[in-house]
C-alpha positions in Angstrom: 0.0 0.0 0.0 1.1 3.6 -0.4 2.3 5.7 2.5 -0.4 6.9 4.9 -0.1 9.5 7.6 -2.6 10.8 10.2 -2.6 14.3 11.6 -4.3 14.4 15.0 -5.3 17.8 16.3 -7.2 18.5 19.6 -10.3 20.6 19.1 -9.9 23.9 21.0 -7.2 22.2 23.1 -6.8 24.7 25.9 -10.5 25.2 26.4 -11.2 21.4 26.1 -8.5 20.4 28.6 -9.6 23.1 31.1 -13.2 21.9 30.7 -12.3 18.2 31.3 -10.3 19.2 34.4 -13.3 21.3 35.6 -15.7 18.4 35.2 -13.2 16.0 37.0 -12.6 18.3 40.0 -15.9 20.1 40.1 -14.1 23.5 40.1 -15.9 25.0 37.2 -18.2 24.6 34.2 -17.8 22.8 30.9 -16.5 25.8 29.0 -17.2 24.1 25.7 -21.0 24.5 26.2 -21.1 28.2 27.0 -19.7 31.5 25.6 -16.2 31.3 27.0 -12.5 31.9 26.3 -9.1 31.0 27.6 -6.7 33.9 28.0 -6.2 37.3 29.5 -7.0 38.6 33.0 -10.7 38.9 33.8 -10.1 41.6 36.5 -7.7 43.7 34.5 -9.6 43.0 31.2 -6.4 42.8 29.1 -4.5 40.1 27.2 -5.6 38.2 24.1 -8.0 35.3 23.3 -6.0 32.1 23.2 -9.0 29.7 22.6 -12.7 30.2 22.2 -15.8 28.0 22.5 -18.2 27.4 19.7 -20.9 29.5 21.5 -18.3 32.3 21.8 -17.5 32.0 18.1 -21.2 32.8 17.4 -20.6 36.3 18.8 -17.8 36.9 16.3 -15.0 36.3 18.8 -11.8 35.2 17.1 -8.5 33.8 18.4 -5.9 36.4 18.9 -8.2 39.4 19.5 -7.9 41.5 22.6 -9.9 40.3 25.6 -11.5 43.8 26.0 -12.8 43.5 22.4 -14.2 40.0 23.1 -16.0 41.3 26.2 -17.6 44.1 24.2 -19.0 41.5 21.8 -20.3 39.3 24.7 -20.5 40.9 28.2 -21.5 37.6 29.8 -18.3 35.9 28.4 -16.8 33.4 30.8 -13.0 33.7 31.0 -10.4 31.2 32.3 -6.7 31.9 32.6 -4.2 29.7 30.8 -2.7 26.8 32.7 0.3 25.6 30.7 1.3 22.9 33.2 -2.2 21.4 32.9 -1.9 21.5 29.1 1.4 19.6 29.2 -0.1 16.9 31.4 -3.0 16.4 29.0 -0.7 16.5 26.0 1.5 13.7 27.6 -1.6 11.6 28.3 -2.7 11.9 24.7 0.8 11.1 23.3 1.0 8.1 25.7 -2.4 6.8 24.5 -1.3 7.2 20.9 1.9 5.4 21.6 -0.2 2.3 22.5 -1.0 2.1 18.8 2.5 2.9 17.5 5.6 4.7 18.6 5.9 6.2 15.1 4.8 9.6 16.2 6.0 13.1 15.4 4.7 15.8 17.8 4.3 19.2 16.2 3.0 21.1 19.3 1.4 20.5 22.6 -2.0 19.7 20.9 -1.1 18.1 17.5 1.0 15.3 16.1 1.6 13.1 13.1 1.1 9.4 13.3 2.7 7.1 10.7 -0.1 4.7 9.8 1.5 2.5 7.2 3.4 0.0 9.5 0.2 -0.8 11.5 -2.2 -0.8 8.5 -2.5 -4.6 8.5 -4.2 -4.4 11.9 -7.2 -2.4 10.7 -9.8 -2.8 8.0 -9.1 0.7 6.6 -7.4 4.0 7.6 -10.8 5.6 8.3 -11.7 2.8 10.6 -8.4 3.0 12.4 -8.8 6.8 12.8 -12.4 6.3 14.2 -11.1 3.8 16.8 -8.3 6.2 17.8 -10.7 9.2 18.0 -13.2 7.3 20.1 -10.5 5.9 22.3 -9.2 9.5 23.1 -12.7 10.7 23.9 -13.6 7.7 26.0 -10.4 7.7 28.1 -9.4 11.4 28.1 -12.7 13.2 27.6 -11.9 15.5 24.7 -12.4 15.4 20.9 -9.9 15.5 18.1 -9.9 15.9 14.3 -7.9 13.4 12.3 -6.7 14.0 8.8 -5.7 11.1 6.6 -3.4 11.5 3.6 -0.3 10.2 1.7 2.0 12.9 3.2 2.2 15.2 6.2 1.1 18.3 4.4 -2.1 16.9 3.1 -2.8 15.1 6.4 -2.6 18.5 8.2 -4.7 20.2 5.6 -7.4 17.5 6.0 -7.5 17.8 9.7 -8.3 21.5 9.4 -11.5 20.8 7.3 -14.8 20.9 9.1 -14.6 20.7 12.9 -15.0 19.4 15.6 -14.7 15.7 16.2 -14.3 14.8 12.5 -12.2 12.5 10.3 -11.3 13.7 6.8 -9.2 12.2 4.0 -7.2 14.1 1.4 -5.7 11.8 -1.2 -4.0 13.1 -4.3 -7.1 12.5 -6.4 -9.2 14.5 -3.9 -7.0 17.6 -4.1 -8.9 19.4 -7.0 -12.3 19.0 -5.2 -11.3 19.4 -1.6 -8.3 21.7 -1.5 -8.0 23.8 -4.6 -11.2 25.8 -4.1 -10.0 27.0 -0.7 -8.7 30.6 -0.3 -5.0 30.7 -0.7 -4.5 31.9 2.9 -5.7 28.5 4.1 -2.7 26.7 2.6 -0.2 25.5 5.3 2.7 28.0 5.6 0.9 30.8 3.7 0.7 33.6 6.3 -1.3 36.8 6.1 1.4 38.8 4.4 2.1 36.1 1.8 -1.7 35.7 1.1 -2.1 39.4 0.7 0.8 39.5 -1.8 -0.5 36.5 -3.7 -3.9 38.2 -4.0 -2.2 41.3 -5.4 -0.7 39.1 -8.0 -4.2 37.8 -8.9 -3.8 34.5 -7.1 -6.9 34.0 -4.8 -7.3 30.2 -4.4 -5.0 27.3 -3.7 -6.0 26.0 -7.2 -4.8 29.2 -8.8 -1.6 28.9 -6.9 -1.1 25.3 -8.0 -1.6 26.4 -11.7 1.0 29.3 -11.4 4.5 29.2 -12.8 6.8 28.2 -10.0 9.6 30.3 -11.5 7.3 33.4 -11.3 6.5 32.6 -7.6 10.2 32.1 -6.8 11.0 35.5 -8.3 8.5 37.1 -5.9 8.9 34.9 -2.8 12.3 33.2 -3.3 12.4 29.7 -1.9 9.1 30.1 -0.1 7.5 30.7 -3.5 8.5 27.3 -4.8 7.5 25.6 -1.5 4.0 27.2 -1.7 3.7 25.9 -5.3 4.7 22.4 -4.2 2.3 22.4 -1.3 -0.5 23.7 -3.5 0.1 20.7 -5.7 0.1 18.3 -2.7 3.9 17.8 -2.9 5.6 17.3 0.5 9.1 15.8 0.5 9.7 16.4 4.2 10.7 13.2 6.0 8.8 11.8 9.0 10.7 12.9 12.2 10.6 9.8 14.4 10.7 10.6 18.1 14.0 9.6 19.7 13.8 6.6 22.0 14.5 7.0 25.7 18.0 5.9 26.6 16.7 3.5 29.4 14.6 1.3 27.2 13.0 0.7 23.9 9.5 -0.6 23.5 6.2 -0.7 21.6 2.6 -1.6 22.3 -0.6 -1.8 20.3 -4.2 -1.3 21.2 -6.1 -3.8 19.1 -8.9 -2.9 16.8 -10.7 -6.0 18.1 -9.9 -8.1 21.1 -7.4 -11.0 20.6 -9.1 -14.3 21.8 -6.5 -17.0 21.1 -2.8 -17.6 21.8 -2.2 -17.7 18.0 -3.6 -14.2 17.5 -1.6 -12.9 20.4 1.7 -14.5 19.3 1.4 -13.0 15.8 1.0 -9.5 17.4 4.0 -10.2 19.7 6.0 -11.2 16.7 5.1 -7.8 15.0 6.0 -6.0 18.2 9.3 -7.9 18.6 10.2 -7.1 15.0 9.5 -3.4 15.6 11.4 -3.2 18.9 14.4 -5.2 17.6 14.6 -2.8 14.6 14.7 0.2 16.8 17.3 -1.4 19.0 19.5 -2.0 16.0 18.9 1.5 14.7 20.0 2.9 18.1 23.1 0.6 18.1 21.8 -1.1 21.3 21.1 -4.6 22.7 18.6 -5.4 25.5 19.4 -7.4 28.6 15.8 -7.6 29.8 12.3 -7.8 28.4 8.9 -7.0 29.7 5.5 -8.0 28.3 2.3 -6.1 29.2 -1.3 -7.3 28.7 -4.4 -5.1 29.0 -7.6 -7.1 29.1 -11.0 -6.1 27.7 -12.0 -5.1 31.3 -9.0 -2.6 31.2 -7.2 -4.7 33.9 -3.5 -4.5 33.2 -0.7 -6.9 34.1 2.9 -7.2 33.2 5.9 -9.5 33.8 9.6 -9.2 32.9 12.6 -11.5 32.7 16.3 -11.2 32.0 18.0 -12.5 28.8 21.0 -14.7 29.5 22.9 -12.6 26.9 22.0 -9.1 25.6 20.3 -9.3 22.2 18.6 -7.1 19.5 17.3 -9.9 17.2 13.6 -10.4 16.5 13.7 -14.1 17.2 15.2 -13.8 20.7 12.8 -11.1 21.8 9.8 -13.0 20.3 10.7 -16.2 22.1 11.1 -14.5 25.4 7.8 -12.5 24.9 6.0 -15.8 24.3 7.3 -17.3 27.5 6.2 -14.2 29.4 2.8 -14.2 27.7 2.1 -17.8 28.6 2.9 -17.0 32.3 0.6 -13.9 32.3 -2.4 -14.7 30.2 -5.6 -15.7 32.0 -7.5 -16.7 28.8 -9.5 -13.4 28.9 -10.0 -11.3 25.7 -7.0 -9.0 25.1 -7.3 -5.3 24.4 -3.6 -4.3 24.3 -0.2 -6.0 24.1 3.1 -4.4 24.6 6.8 -5.3 24.7 9.5 -3.2 26.4 13.2 -3.8 26.7 15.6 -2.4 29.2 19.1 -2.9 30.6 20.4 -1.6 27.3 24.1 -2.0 26.2 25.9 -0.9 23.1 25.8 -3.5 20.3 29.6 -3.7 20.2 29.7 -4.8 23.9 31.5 -8.1 24.3 28.9 -10.8 25.2 29.7 -13.7 27.5 27.8 -16.7 26.2 26.0 -18.9 28.7 26.5 -22.7 29.0 22.7 -22.8 28.6 22.9 -21.4 25.0 21.8 -24.5 23.3 19.2 -25.2 20.6 15.6 -25.3 21.7 13.0 -27.0 19.6 10.1 -25.4 21.4 10.2 -21.6 20.7 8.8 -20.9 24.3 10.9 -23.0 26.6 12.1 -21.1 29.7 15.5 -21.9 31.1 16.6 -21.9 34.7 16.0 -18.9 37.0 13.5 -17.2 34.7 15.8 -16.1 31.9 15.9 -17.1 28.3 18.9 -18.0 26.1 19.4 -16.7 22.6 18.1 -19.1 20.1 20.4 -20.7 17.5 19.3 -18.0 15.1 20.8 -15.3 17.3 24.2 -15.6 15.6 26.4 -13.2 13.7 24.7 -14.3 10.4 21.3 -13.7 11.8 22.2 -10.2 13.0 23.8 -9.4 9.6 20.6 -10.6 7.9 18.4 -8.4 10.0 20.7 -5.4 9.5 20.4 -6.1 5.7 16.6 -6.1 6.0 16.7 -2.9 8.0 18.7 -1.3 5.1 16.2 -2.5 2.5 13.2 -1.1 4.5 14.9 2.2 5.1 15.7 2.6 1.4 12.5 1.2 -0.2 9.9 1.5 2.6 8.7 -0.8 5.4 6.6 -2.9 3.1 9.5 -3.8 0.9 10.1 -6.9 2.9 7.4 -8.6 5.0 7.0 -11.8 6.9 4.6 -14.2 5.1 2.6 -14.5 8.3 1.7 -10.8 8.1 0.2 -11.0 4.7 -3.5 -11.2 4.5 -4.7 -14.5 3.2 -7.2 -14.5 0.3 -10.6 -15.8 1.2 -11.1 -19.5 0.6 -13.4 -20.5 -2.3 -16.5 -22.3 -1.4 
C-alpha cells in the first residue's frame, strides 16, 4: 500500500482540557458549552484570546483578538486563565495513548502530532476505521475530541484535519485535491501567512488551485524559496521526512491497542512477533542490545498486568525477543480477551559490547521453553549471520519502505473459495 499519515489535532485544546479538568474536579463549568474563552486577565480585562468555545464564536469572537474587544461582543463571556502545566499533562496523556498504537509519532506542538499509519495498517480494515477507533479511544479515556486528517503525506494530512470541525475525520488523497483543497482561499494553505496571502492576491492568485496552476519560477521571483514551497504544497507535494521521536535511553518498546480483542494464543503471538520485529529494529537503529524484556497485557476489562525477565545474553534480534515474549505471555495470560499487548526492553548496552555466552545457550525445539532462573537464552538463530541478515533487511526497508520486505505470516490470506 502507499504511505499513509494521520494528523491528529485536539479541538480547542486549551479550552477542552480546562473543561475536562473542571468536570473532573468540580471546580468549574464545561466551558465548551457556554460562551467562553481561555486567555487574559478577567479583572484587568487585558490580554488576548488564546482559545474560544463554539458558542463564543457565534458572537464573532476570534482567536488572537484583545480580551477587551471580546467582552464588548459578549459581556457575559466566561474567562479562564491559561494553565500551561495542565496542558502539558493532558498532552502527555494523549501522546501516551497514541503510543499504545505505534511509537511512530512526530509531535508538532502540545496539541497536535503526526502518526505514521503504514506500519500498522495490517491491523485495521481501513485507515478511516483506524482513525475512528483512535478518535473514540481518546474521547472515552481522556474526555476531549480531536480531528484526524488522513493523507499520503504530512502536508495533506494536516490540511485534511483542518477541514470541518470538531470531532471529524477527513481524507485528502492526491485525487481528492482538486475538489477538496484547490477551491479554498490561498490563505488556508499551510505555511501561507497573512502577508504572503495578501501579496498573492495582489498578483491575482486567490485560491489554492490558482496557486497550483501558477508558474513556479514566477513565484520564486517574488517569494524566493518560499514561493517554490508554496507551489509544491498547493500541488500536494511534500518531501519532508517523518521525524521519528528519539527513544528513551533507558529502554525501547512498543505496544498496540487492538482494533478487536485477541481471543487466542495464536492471535496474540502474531501480534507479539510484530512488536518484537519493531522493537528489535529500533534497538539495532540505536546501536543497542537489550538485557531484559517485559510484556504487558491489558484485558477487555482494562485490567493491566505485566511481567519481565532477563536475557542470559543481551540481544537485539527479533527471534530472541519474540521467544522471550511468548514465555512471558504464557505466564501472564488468564484466557480473557486481550485489548492491548506491549513489549518493552531495558538494561540496554551498546551492540559492540563483548557478550559472554552462557552454558545454557543450546538449541531449543520449542520456541517458548524457559531456562533456569526465569531467563531465556538466545536461540540458535541469534548468531552473527542472523544479526547481519536483520541489518540487511533494515537497510532495504529504510531505502524502499517498510513494506519492501514482510513476513509471510503478516500477509492477509485470500478468502477460501467455497
